[in-house]
Structure formats: structure tokens, C-alpha cells
C-alpha positions, 0 to 999 in steps of 0.5 A: 145214784139217788135218782137210780135208787128212787126209781128202783124203789118205786118199781119194787114197791109196785111189784110188791103191790102186784104180788111179786114181792121177790122181784128185783128191778134195776135201771142202769146205763152207759155213755160213750164219747169218742173223737175220731180222725181218719185219712183215706186214699185210693178207691174213692177215698174221702180224704181227711175226716174228723168227728165226735161220736157218742153212744147212750144206753139205758138198761131196765132189768128185772129178776126173781122167782116164779111160783114153781120151786126151783124156777127163777126168771129174768127179763129186761130190755135196753134203749140204745142210741148210737146217733145216725148209724142206720140208713133210714129213720125207721131202721134207726128207731127199730135198732134203738128199741130191739137192744138186749130184749129178753125173758129168761127161765132159769133152772140152776145151770140151765137157762131157756131164753126168748128175745134178741141181742141177749144170748152169748155171741161171737160179735167181739174180737178176742184179739182186742187187747188194751183198747175199748174198740175192735180194729174194724170199728176204728177204721170204719170211716174209710172209702170201703167198710172193712172186709174183716169177718165180725159176727160170722153170720150170727143170728143173735140180733134176731128174735128167737129162742135159745138154750144156755148150759153152764158146765162147772169148771168148763164153760157155757154152751149155747144154742140159738134158733131164730125163725126169721133171720134179719141179716143183723137187724132185729126190727120186726114188730110183735106178730109181724109176718110181712114186714118190708124190712125183713130180709132173708139175705141181702139183695132185697130178698124179702123171704125170711129164713130160719137160722141157728147158732151153737157157741161155747165160751169157757176156760176148761178149768185152766187159769188164764185161758179163754176159749171162744167157739161159734158156728152159725148157719142161715137156711136158704129160702126156696126162691133164692135162685129165681130172685138172684140168679144164684142157686139157693145156698145156705150161708154159714159162718164160724169164729174160733179163738183163744187167749192165754194170760201169764202175768202181765202178758196176754196172747190171743189168736182167732180164725173166722169165716162167713158167706154172703150174697153180694152185688159187684158191678151189677153182678150177683156173687156168692162171697166167702171171707176168711179172717185170721187175727193175732192179739198181744197185750201187756198190763203195765199196772192195774190202770194202764194196758197196752195192746197190738192187733193184726187182722188179715182177710182174704175174699173169694167170689164164686170160688175165685180169689180176689187176690187182694188181701186186707191187712189191718193193724192197731195199737191200743192203750187204755187207762182207768180213771176209776169211774171213767175208762179211757182208750187211745187207738191207732189203726192202719188199714191196707187194701181195706175191703179186700176189693182193690189194692191201694185203698188204705187208711190211717185212723185214730180213736180217742174214747171215754166210757162211763156207766151209771 
């Protein structure tokens, strides 16, 4: 805490010397540690795996008033290190330094934002109750990645411009536009227009294409209610057909969910869908994933919470169902130690990836999280 105060004081003094006496700069961060054990079978499963993982993040944020009456601003960025989750060092470093980058112009209930990974987005499951991690994160160490819809083709990780409007007693609306959609990775340098890592779609497509997303999070003034609704669209590049043999199509996605809390009990439901171009056995496909979820939560007391999550996903390729449904189930328990949050989660996956039957998994994840 002492170092944080010294750092904040030093930065604030510099801002005063520069003529921005109204600015406030803070430095914060978080540390996550977890133990995971997974057993898989079928479809080339890797058998039993055990590992300890970590995530560290440093956040630098600044806010204040401009010299225009009624116009405030906020700016910041984060440095996140998740280990080796990226396929290459260059992609990994890009991910580290494109976390929560933003410059906001604030006019009362209206915010104009520029940046990446900052605007409200659908990349979280409203059905995760009583635990720190979503069910697809708990079962991720399997022979195949879960087919469950997660970000629903959201463009929030790409650099763009967004508008957020708070509606008193209702919630917050958002609109996010990105000229270059990065397939989930904000990894282009300032001014870059021919980056080899820019991907319009999958399959190595190099043409960047624009995308937008509209979203809403709110309670409509109803105590205990939370509603989340997002819809995204990624524009098709003109030469998609020539490159992949598939006629150019836009990629769409949506995620609609709501939860309701009464006393110690919370119930949540969610429906999500997203399109993608994939390659299976050397053949290009237009894939549609549809996920339905249910979540149940019970707050035992102020420190201990329990939860159950059920997720079912169906896949179709070029309009034909795979007839293999992915089913993920998770039991969660979280306990607060004050400055440290703990979570123990058990997950069972059936037909993981919704590609072949029998690709099953059992996982356990023990997590510790603290902020500073």
C-alpha cells in the first residue's frame, strides 16, 4: 500500500507541474493462482493432466476534467501476463500490452470511448454462480476446446470507437465499432495497416474487415434482476469466396441472458449463438454454434456461495447438424478470506467440442485471487 501511495503521489505531482491539477492517477493490480487437474478420454485425449497456473495484471488509470465545462475524461491501460496462452511469442506480447486500453470523453451519462478491451461486452457467463471461472475455462484442458459460445463474435478486443449511454433506472446501452476486426486479438501497432497478424476471419485470411456490436446491461429498475443482451456482426471481406471457396458471408453472434435473485437464491438463464469459418478434414465450413445455459446459486452466508451451471451446445456445418451435443456441468463453491477470494470448481464435459461422441472430461480447479 505504501508503494502504491508513493507512486500515485509522484504521478499526481508531475501532472500538477504540467498544468493538469485536476487529474487523478492510480495504480492497481491483481494476482490469480490456481491448481487444475483434468482427466480426458476419447478423441485423442491426453489422459491425466495437472498444473499450476497464474495471471498477473497491472492497471494504470487516470481521470479528471478538461478545460471544457461539463467534459470529463478518463484514460488507462493494463499489462496482463497469463503465462503462455498465445501460440507465438509475438502474439503473447501483443496480448500483454493491449489489455483495457482506453481514452474516454465523459459528458454526464454519455461516454465516448476509444481503445480496446474496455467497453461493456458479452465475454462473461451470467450463469456462473458461486465460482470465479466460467465452465469453459474449467474444462479447457481437454483433447478439444469446448464448443460453447463465449464472446459471440464480439469485437471488444479490437481497437475501435464506442458510445455508452446510461439510462437512469434502466441500465446502460453501448455501441462499439471497429474498422479492423481481429478475431479476438487486439494486436496491431499504431498506424499499422498491413500487419501479418491481422485476420479478417480464420483460415489465414489477411483482409481486415469492420465489425460492430450493440449491447445492454441493466435491471430495468427491478431489484434482484440483471439483464444482459448483446448482438454483433462482422462484415465479410470482398474476396472471401476466392480465398476459401465459401461465398462471402457476414459473421453474426448474440448472447441474451438474465438472472434473478431472491434472498439467498439466484437463478440465471442464457442463450448464445455465433458463426465461424472453420476447416475440418481439409474442407472449409460455415459453422454455427448454439448454446443454452442454466445457472443456480445459493449464498450460504456473506462469505460462502455455492453454484451449479449447465451448458448445452449444438453445432451445424453448412446447415447440417453434427448430431453431437456438447454438455458441460459444473459445481462451484467460493469463500472469501477478506483480501483473498478462493474458489473450488468441479466440471464434467460430455462430447466436448460437439464433434465426436465420447470426448469426455473431468476437471477440478482450485483458485486464489487477490487485488492490490
